[in-house]
N, C-alpha and C positions, 0 to 999 in steps of 0.2 A: 528123391524128395526135391520138389521145385519150390520156387518163391511163394506160391500160393499155400503150399503145405507149411512152409516156415511161418507165414503170416498167421495161419490158423493156430499153429502151436503157440506162437507168441501171445495171441489173444486168449487162448486157453490158460496159459501160464499166468497172465496178468489179471485174470478175472476168476472169481469163484464159479460163476456160471455165465455162459454166453449163448445166446440163441442161434439156431441155424439161420434164422431170418436175418439177424444182424450180420453174421458172417457172409451170407450170400449177398447182402446189399453192399457190404464193404468191398467185396471182390468182384461185384457185378457178374455173378454167376447164379445158377439156379439152386434151390434148396436141395434138389436131387444130386446135383454135383457136389455140394457140401457133404451130403450124406455119404457119397462114394469116397470122398477124400478122408472123412472120419474113419470109415471102415478100413481104408488102406493104412492109415496111421496106426490104428489098433492092431492090424496084422503085423506091423513093424515092431510091436511091443509096447506102444504107448498106452497107458492106462486111462482110457477115456470113457466116462460114464454119461448117460443121458437121464435127465429127470423131467417128467412131464411139467409143462408150463414154466420150467426154469431154463432148460437148454442143456448144453454140454458142459462137463466138468473134467478137468485133468486131475485125477485122484492121486497120482504119484508125480510130484513135481521135481523129482531128482532126474532131470534131463539136462543135456547139453544145450545151452541157450545159443543156438547158432547165430542169431541176430547180434548178440553181444560179442561173439567171437569175431564176426565180420566187422563190427564197429571198431574193435581193437586193432585188427589187421590194417584197416584203413588209416588209423592214426600212427601206426608203427613206422619207424625209420628203417627197420631191418626186414620184417616179414612182409611178404607181398600178396599172399593168397591163403585162404582157409578153405579146405575141401572136407565136407562132412560125408561120410559113408555109413549107411545103416549096417552093412555087413561086407566083409572082405576076407580073403584068405589071410593076408597079412599086409599091414600098411607099408612095411619096407618093400615087399614084393610089388605092391601097387605103384609105389614111387619109381622103382627100378623100371617097370614096364612102361611107365608114362612120362619118364623124366624129360624126354625130348620135347614134350608139349608143355612142361611145367616151368614156371619161373624159378630162379634161385630163391631160397628162403620161403618156399611154400610149406605149409603145415597141412598134413593129411591126418584126419581123425576118423576112427571107426568105432562104432558102438559095440560091434561084435567082430572077433577074429576067429576064423575056423582053423587056421594053420599058423598061429603065431609061433615065432621061434626065439629061442635064446641063443647063447653062445654054443658053438660046436653042434649047431643044428638041433639042439634040444627043443622039445615042444614046450611052448608057453601055455599053461592052463589058463583059459579065458574065464575070469570070474565076472559076474554081473556087476554093473555099476562101478566099473573101473575106468582107467584112462589108458587108451591105446592110441598112440600117435607117432608120426614120423616127421622129421624135419629134413628137407632137401637143401643142401648147400652145394652150389656149383662153383668150382674153383678153377683158376687158370693153371695152377700147378697142383697135381694130385700126388701126394707123397704118403707112402705106407707109414712113415714115422709120425704122421698126424693123428692116426687112429687112436692110439693109447692116450695121448694128451687130451684129445677132444672128448673121448669117453670119460676121462677123469674130470674134465671141466664140466661136462653135462651133469655128472653125478654130484659134483660140488654145488652146482646151481640148484638142483632139486633138493638136496639135503638142506641147503640154506633156507629155502622157502618152507620146507616142512618144519624146520625148527622155529621159524617165525610164526607158524601155526600152533606152536606149543608141543610139537611131536618130538620125542627124544630119540631121533634117528641117528644112525651112523653109516659110514661108507665101508663097504668091503671091496678091496681092489680086485678087479678094475672096473666092474660094471654093475654092482648091486648096492641097493640101500637096504639096511637092516633095521628092524625095530624089535626090541626085546628078544634078540637072538634069532630072528627069523626074517626071511627075505620079504620085503614089501614093494620093491621096485627093481626092475631090470632094464639095462640099457644095452642096445646092440647097434654099434656103428659099423657100417659096411662101405667099402669102396666100390664105385661103379664107374668104369671108364679106363682110360690109359694111365698106367702108373708113370709118374714123372711127366705127365701131359694133361690136357684138358679132361676133366671128369667131375665126378660128384662124390660127396660123402653123404650118406643117408644115416640119420640118427634116429633109431627106433627107441621109443620109451613106453614101458608098460608099468603102470602103478595100480596096485590093488587098493581101492579106496573105500567104497561103501558096502562091500560084500559082508553080510552078517555072519556067514559060516564059510569054512574052508573045506574043500573036499578031502576025504580021508587020505587019498593018494599023496597029498602034498602038505597036510596039516602039521607035520612035524618039522617042515623046513620053510614054509611060507605062511604069510598072514596078510591081513588088510589093516588099513588105518582104523576103520570102524571097529574091527574085532579086538584091537588092542586098546583103543581109547574110549570106546562106547560113544563116540561122537559121530554126528553126520557131517560130512564135508561137502561144501559147495564145489562140485567138480568143475563147473565153468570158471569160477573164480580161481580155483587152484591152477587150471591150465593157463589162464591169462597171467597169473602171478609168476609162474615158471617161465613163460615166454618173455615177460617183461624183464625178469632177472637175467635171463640168457641174453636178451638184447642189450641190456645195460653193460654187461661185463664182456661181451664178445669182442668189442674193439680192443680191450686190454689183452684178451687171449691172442688176438691176431698180432698185436704189437710186441708183446713180451713173452708169449707162450705160457706154458703151464707153470713155469717157475714163479710167475707173479702170484699164483694161488697156492703154491706148495705148502707154506706154513699152515694156512687154514685147512688144507686137505689133511695134513698130518694130524691136526688136532682131532679129526673125526674118523680117521682110518683105523679100523679094528684089527688090521693085520699087524701093525707095528708091535714089536716085542713078543710076538707069538711064534710058536713053532708051526710051520706050515708045510704042506706037501705041494710040490710043484711037479706036475706030471708024474706023481708017485714018489718023488725024491724028497726026503726030509731036509728042511732048512730052517734057519732062524731069521725071521724078517726084522731087519735092523733099521731101515730108513726108506724114504721115498726120494728118488733122484730128481735132478733138475727137469728132466723131460717126462717124469711120471713113472719111471721104471722102479721096480722093487729092488732094494739093495739088501741082499741076504748073505748069511754066512753058512757055508757048507764045508764040513771037514776042515775047518780052520782057514778057508779061503773065501774071499769076497766074490759073490756072484750077482750079476745084474740081470733081472728078469723083465723083459718087455712084453712077453706073451706066454700063454700056457694055461693049463688048468690048475688053479690054485685053491687049495682047501686049507681052512684053518683048523688046527687041533686045539680045541678049547680045553 
């Protein structure tokens, strides 16, 4: 999608109807060229109808407003670039493959992911009208110990924004947001580069937003914001609000680490006080440590968990 396509989408979004003649005149191209671009946009999934003597209409306006995203990025003190993709295997994979050409603090968004991944290489089921994006952070010192705190920090930011929207969401350590006992958001942080040297951390974020129904294969464990609240969410506004909150708090994270956010995180962490399974071993989750580790009791001994497969026994 190029700038002319974005211009057409913006005009369609801002108007009930707009004629091909007006679009052609604004872009200084032919009506035939406009017709071709409209067909291409429809092939990408945009719901565009045409009415005689009225022009074109965008009948489904639940789209990512790329122009607003770019305006926000230009005003941001942290984020440097916004890349919109119609379809990709996974935004994290795209960032990994292209990071040498991307600036630090680039945001990559995809409307569709064909091979989205969760932790332990699990498949992320791609629901329509969700949010799938990755944030690239290039760091002078790459440290494995940054992964868990940064994952927790990102989850806290997203949970905070959702609650400002009136969503009664909670955090499941270390990388999920839950709503009414089901997963509504997953976060996947990955290292790319030399450990203890120059490299990158890629933060992948997947949020189920406006999907009306959930596939049978995951309906017992996953949900969407709309399915639980019966509300339609403005996905563009939600992305911008998450990035703004991330940008506002990231200097505190860099300066003070996760400990600065620990108390707030604990208030919304559903693991605390629960019996959990860590890689199949039964433990009692007692606390969250200064660096985001789970503090558990197992057979009368205190165990700190920084990674692993954690299941809550409700």
